[in-house]
Phi, psi and omega in degrees: 000126181269077183290333182297335182279350182275100182229149179219137175272134184267115178248096181222173180280155180295158176230117180233168181304322181292345183271348188247160178289143179294343178255126185296323180297318178298323179289321175301314180297323180296312180289326178296320178300320177294319180296320181298338179288336187234352190290137171271162171054240185267094185291341181263008179295137179217142177282126176249123179249131178230171180231128180286167181306320183279001175099003181275123179279148173223154181218148179200163175276137170233167178260122177290127183241005176190138174224118177204188184299338180281333180145205184243126190248139173218166184232147181190181173280134176296339183266359179291172179300317179294325177296319178293319177301313184291334177294326182263335181216089187281048174234145181206169175232138170248137178235116172268113181249103185249072187302317180302333178262000183055046181225150170222151168231130179246122183237125179236147177167184180282151180235136176222157174291141175279168181294145180306324182297327178287321176296321178298318182296321178287321183305318184289347177273350184282148173301147182303320180297324177292323176297315179297323179297326178295328175285325185285330188257122165273084194306133179079356177279161182282138178246143176292321180189177180296325182300325179296320178293316179299323179295320178295324177295317178298322177297319179294320177301315181291321183297322185250020179301127176080002180227164177292144179275118180284160176284127176296144179298336183275002187236136178180195187257155173233153176230125174271124180258109188293140164242347169218143175222122180244130175259135177233129177235120178296137180226162181302151175062025181060022176266065188290159173263128177229123177237136181236127169277133178211161179275125177295147178305128179082003181227074184291350181256009182237161176238144167235155180242125179239154176264137179249152173295145182288000000 
């Protein structure tokens, strides 16, 4: 495969400090709203990168389920690989890669579990089959085969037949609280626009926006 020959010139509008919201969450929501207009398949998918206790990084797509002043929220098994990573190193990065719009957002910060009552509120909005799947899957553990997983799902169906499916104690939400947010806009000649929200030294409650070299 001649991948080196695959080149594209980026023709987009400029991105400057004056063009963005002074608050990073508001800017994320602004760009996310634009992405939702054109996104195929799972529009809320975001790459979450974590680091294991021994220092090995891992990354995977998760579904973003909340954006507000508190941070960015997603849900998973506490016993999954990402859950184990966050238990030992509660720092993570989210990467929104929106290639059709020639945009990226990079969000870094501390991650913590949300309160059980908030996880409960989200849990009841999930389809019943998704709830059963959370009981059936010991996420990230080794399976003998697909049939073993299907059998566990059938067991969960039988166990909760005729009743509401409760939230497993091992499953719930996490919230990434940003301390840096970087916007990337593809520009011609690889002279891209990069703007980073960061906390000024000594001012943990304020944001400043700086321009980075592409």
